N, C-alpha and C positions, 0 to 999 in steps of 0.2 A: 658343386652345384650345377656347373655347366654340363658335367658328365651325366648327371641325373636328368637334366632337361633333354639332352640329345637322346639318351637311351630310352627314357619313358615316352618321349614324343615319337621316336622312331618306331617303337613297337605299336603305339596307338595308330600311327599313320599306316603302317604296313597292314595292321589288322583291319582297319576300316576300308582301305583301298581294296584289299583282297576280297573282303566280304561284299563290298558294293559292286565290284566287278562281277562277282558271281550272282549277286542279287539282280544286277542289271541284266545279265544274261537270262536269268529266270523271267524277268520282266519282259524281255524281248520275245522269249518263247511264248508267254501268255498272249502278247500282242499279235503274234503270228498264228497261233494255234486256235484262237477263238474269234468269233465275229465281233464287229465293233460294239454291238449292244452288250455282249457278255464281258468284253474287255473293259468297257466304260463302267459297267456295274461293279466289276472287281475293283476298279480304280476308286469309285465313289465309296465303297465299303472300306477299302484300305485307307482312304483319306480320312474318313470319319473315325476309324480306329486310331489313326495317327494323331488326329486332333484331340481326342479324349485322352490318349496316352500322354500327350504333352502336359496335361493337367494332373494326371494320376500320380506321377512321381513327386508332385508338389514342389518341384524345383529345389529340393533340399540337398543336392550334391555339394554345392559350395559351402552351405552351412555346416554340413557334416565334416568336410575337409578342414574347415577353419576350427571347428570344435575339437576334432580328434587330435589336432596339433597342440591344443591348449588344455587338455584334460588328462588326468591320470586314471580315470574310470573308463577305460577303453571298452571292456567287454559289455558293461552296462549300456554305454552309448550305442554300440553296434546292435545289441539285441533290441533296444528301443527303436532304432532306425528300421530294423527288419519288421518289427511289429507294425509300425506306422505304415510302411509300404504295403504290407499284406492287407490291412484294413482299407487303405486307400484304393488298392487294386480292385477289391470286391465292390466298393462303393462306385467307382467310376465305370466298372463293367455294366452296372445297372444303368448308369447315365448314358452309356453307349447304346443300350437297348432302347431307352426312351427316345433319344434323339433320332435313331434310325426309323422308328415307327412314326415319329412326328413329322419328319422331313420328307420321307420317301414312301410311295405306295407300291413300288416295284417289289414283287415277291422275291425275286432273285437278289436284289440289293439287301433286303431285310434278312434273308437267310445267310448271306455271306457276312453281314455285319454281326449277326448273332454268334457265328463261329469265330471270326477273326477277333472279336472282342475278348474272347477267352484269353488271348495272349497278353492282355493288359495286366492280369494278375501275375503271369509268368515274367513279363518284362520288368515289373516293379521289383520283384525279388532279385532278378539278375542285376538290376540297376544298383542294388546295394553292394553286391560283390564287385562290380566294376568300380564303384566309388571307393571302396576299401583299397583296391589295387592301385588306383590313381594316387591316393594319399600316401601309399607306401612305396610308390615308384615300382610297382610290379605289374605293369601293363602286359608283360609277356604271358602271364597266366590267362588273362582275359582273351588275348589273341589266339592262343592255342585252342581253347574251348569253343569260342565262337566260330573259329575257322573250321572246326570239325562239322558244325551245323551247316556252314556255308557249302562245304564240299558235298555233304549228303544232299543238300538242296540242288546242287548242280547235277548230281547223278539223277535226281528225280526229274530235272528238266529234260535230260536226254530221253527219259522214258516217255514224257509227254509228247516229245517231237515225233516219236514212232508209234505211240499208242494213243488212240482217242479216249481221253479220260474226262469224265464229268467234272465241271469246275468245282462243284461242292465237295467232291471227293478229294480234289487237289488241295483245297483249303484244310480239310480234315487231316491230311498227311502233314501239312505245314505245322499244324498245332501239335501233332505228335512229335515232330522234330524239335519244336521249341521246348516241349516238356522234357525231352531227353537232354537238351542243353542245360536246363535248370537242374536236373539230377546230377549232371557232371559238375556244375558249379558248386553244389553242396558238398561234393566229395573231394574236388581238386581245385576249386576256384579261388582260394585265398589262403594266405599264410595263417590267418586266424582260425582257431578251432571253433567251428560253429555247428551246433546241433539243432535240428528242427524242433526237437522236443523242448529245448530251453526257450526257443522263440515262442512256442505256443503257450508254455506255462508261465512265462514272464507276465506279470500283471501290468496292464497299461489301460487305465480307464479313459473314458471319453473326455473327461475334464482335462486330463493330462495332455491328450491329443489336441484338444482345443487351445490350451495354453501354448503349446509348442507351435501350433498353427498360427496363432495370433502373434506370437513373438517373432516368427519368421515369415510373416505374411508377404514381405517384400520379395523374398526368395521365391515364394510360391507363385506370385504374380509374374515375376520376371521369367521364371522357368516355363510358365504356361504360355506367355505371349510370344516366345521365340518361334513357335511352330504356327501360330495363328496367322501370321502374315501369308504363309503359303497355303495352308488348309482353307482359309477363308476365301482365297482366290479361286481355289478349285470348286468350292461350294457355290460361289457366284457364277462361275462358268456353267456348272451343271443346272442351275436354276434359271439363269437369265440369257444364256447363249445357247446355240445349237448343241445338242448332246455330244456330237462328235468332237467339239472343241475341247472337251474334257481330256481327250487323248493328247491333243496338241499341248495343252498346259502341263500335263503330267509327264510327258516325254521331256519337255524342256526342264521341268523341275527335277526329273530323275538325273539328268546330266548336271544340273546346277548342284544338286545334293552331293554328287560325286566330287565336284570341284571344291566344295566347301569343306570337304573332309580334312584336308591338311591344316587350314587355320583353326578349325574346331578342335582337332586332336592336339595340335601344338598348344593351343590355349589351355587345354585341360592340364598340361604339364607346366605351363607358364604361370598359371594362377597360384599354385602353392609357393612358387619362387617369389612372386610379387608379395605374397603374405609374409614370407620369411624375411625378405629384404626390407620390407616396410617396417617390421619390428626392430630390425638391427640398425639400418641406416637408410632413411628415406631418400637421401641424395643419391645413393648407389642404386636404389630402386628406380628412381627417375631416369638415371643414365641408362639403366638396363632397358627400361620401357622405350626410350627414344631409339635405341639400337634395334630393338625388335620391330618397332614401328616401320622402319624402312623396309625390312624384309617382307613384312605383311603387305605393304603397299605395292612392292615390286611383284609379289605373287598375284595379287588381284589384277593388275594390269596385264600380266602375262596370260592369265587364263582368259580374260576377255578378248584379247587379240587373237588367241588361238581359236576360240569359238567363232569370232568374226570372220576368220580366214577359212575355216574348214567345216563349219556347221552344214553348209549346203551340200557337201560331199558325204559327211559322216552319217547324218540322220537318215537319209534314204538308203544308204548302204547297210546300216545296221537294222533299222526298223522296217524297211520296205519302201518301195516307191510311192505307196499311198500316203506316206507322211512327208513327201518332199516339200510341201508348203510349210511344214513345221519349223524349218530352219530360221525363217525371218522372226518368228515369235521367240525362238530360242535365243537369238542374238539380243532381242529386246530385254528378255529376262536377265541375261548375263551382264547387262549394263550395271546391275546392282553389285556384282562380284568385285567391281572396281573399288568400292568403298566398304564392302562387307568385312573383309579381314581386319582392317584397322578399327572399324567400329566395334568389332568383337573384342579386340585387344583393349580398347579404351573402356569398354564396359567391365571387363575383368579387373582393370586397374581401379575403377571406382568402387567395385565390390570389395576388393582387397583393402581399401581404405575405410571400410565400414560406411560407405555411401550408397548402399543398396536402395535406400528410399529414393534418392535422387535418380538413380538408374531406373527404378520402377516407373517414376513419373515420366521420364524421357521415353520409355518404352510405350507407355499408355498414350502419350502425345503422338508418337509415331504411328501407332496402330489406328488412332482416331483419324489422322491425316490419310492413312492408307484407305480406310473404309470410305471416308468422305469423298476423296478424289475418285475412287473406283465407282461408287454409286452415282456420283454426278456425271462422270464420264460415260458410264454405260447408259445413263438416261439420254444422253445426247448422241452417243455413237455406240452401236452394238458391235463392238470389236474387242477381241482378246488383247490387243495392244494396250487398251486402256488400263487393264489390270496390271500388266507388266510395268507400265510407266508409273502407275500409282505406287507400286512397291518401291521403285527406284526413288521417286521424289520424297516419299515418307522416310526412307532410309537415309537419304541425303540430309534431311532435316534433323534426323536422329544424330547423325555424325556431327553436324554443325553445333547442335545443342551440347554434345559431349565436349567439343572444343571450348565452348564458352566456359564450362565448369572447370576444365583442366587449366585454362588460362587464368581463371580466377584463383585457383589453388596454387598457382606458380609452378606447375609441372611442365607446362609448355608455354610458348610465346605466341602472341598474335601474328607476328611476322612469319613464324614457322607455319602456322595454319594457312595463312594467305599464300605462302609459297607452295604448299602442298596442293591446294585446290587449283591455283593458277598453272602450275607445272603439269598437273594431271589433265586439266582441261586442254592445254596446248598439245600434249602428247596424243590425246584421243582425237582431236581435230586433225593433227598431222597424219596420224595413222589412217584415218578415214579418207582423207583427201588423196594421199599417195596410193592407197589400196584401190581407190576408184579409177585411178589412172593406169596402174600396173596390175599385174596378177597378184592378188592378196596372198596366194599360197607361197609364192617366192619372196614377196616383200616381208612376210612374217619371219621367214628364216634369216633373211639378210638383216632385218631390224634387230632380232634378238641375238644374233651372232655378234653384231656390232656392240650391242649393249653389254654382253658378257665380257668383251674385250675391254670396254671402258671401265667396267666395275673392277675387273682384275687389275687394271693399270692403277686405278684410284687406291685400291687396297693392297698394292704390291708389297709395301713394307710389312704389313701384317702377315701376308702370305709367306714372305721370306722368313720371318721369325718362326712361324709354325713349322716350316720345313726344316729349319736349322734345329729347332727344339726336338723334332721327331728324330 
């Protein structure tokens, strides 16, 4: 089981990191090659597409993984999953068009949205292949095919640098690349034998879709809400703040999305293990959860301190001096990464225990707090910082609410939760205080070198056993 977790997670992480690095380079090229208005229009259209896409998959990945491990009718389940995603893709592409024309009057934003929205259908189908590979611990297949698309996208970015290309034409080529990736997934993307003809001919009436949708409404809502936190913020910025602030928010989020890759990808592999261990031995599952929790918490704090120390140098160096003021907003957004990984882990644990209804209500509560704090704050202060702090406060409430449920279920203890928040708060205060007195660049290196030595000393016996075993 441990080998599957490490192997599956490693391929998922390498895949996502590799792709996001390339996609980020493409993002940087767009930022540098087009004026602020064109860049902001591209961001808005891309954000709207991302928001609708978060709904289009209906959040059924965890449902599918749980079902495929418990049913003997694998082929029927897979074809049904395909059919649902195709129908949902078409429906939500139409939603994307309606939202675009309702929210924005800019002709460029509308044209970009019409084109980018086509990817919703392609993404939904690829989503099925990726989910199958996760359930079978075959992330390597997804990595190879999506990496091919990423490399081609990078080559295209080099062309944009040297040749002045219309932004609409750029988006058209991106759609062609996505379609080519879909074609490769159908031929090489899974160990399952899947024929497009079988998917089309399989009967699946609207009543069956409705029943499945109703039965798994909690997964649908949870999957949809995960992206709304960030997309809603971008929409607020574009409507209530200066148009140029969209770029500040999206650059910060681009870096944040790269940072969250590791916990998200590891969680995709951790979830099936939580399900398996929960069926066999709940006590063993709880012990596994607590061990993973520490690693997630350590990662979140590491990433925040890195951004805190180096954002002022990295952002203008990568995106250009015109975005030098973005660093402070980026640090504010990254405050959420401190608790994001452990909140994600706890959410997966709840779903693995068939408590997705509770997780859904916690997500809705958190979103409500996010929207309320952001709107009230923007009414009082027209500043991007309001949105960043609204996300953090709502996420903190989400995390605390999860703790209450897990304490009630006997999985963790009140003392453990209090220690987590107290220790984390003290570490943040200490790092901020010392960094303000010394150079944060050097203190970051000293702090984490010391931390690594302490952790190795604490786990020295386990390390010795692994070395001897090897």
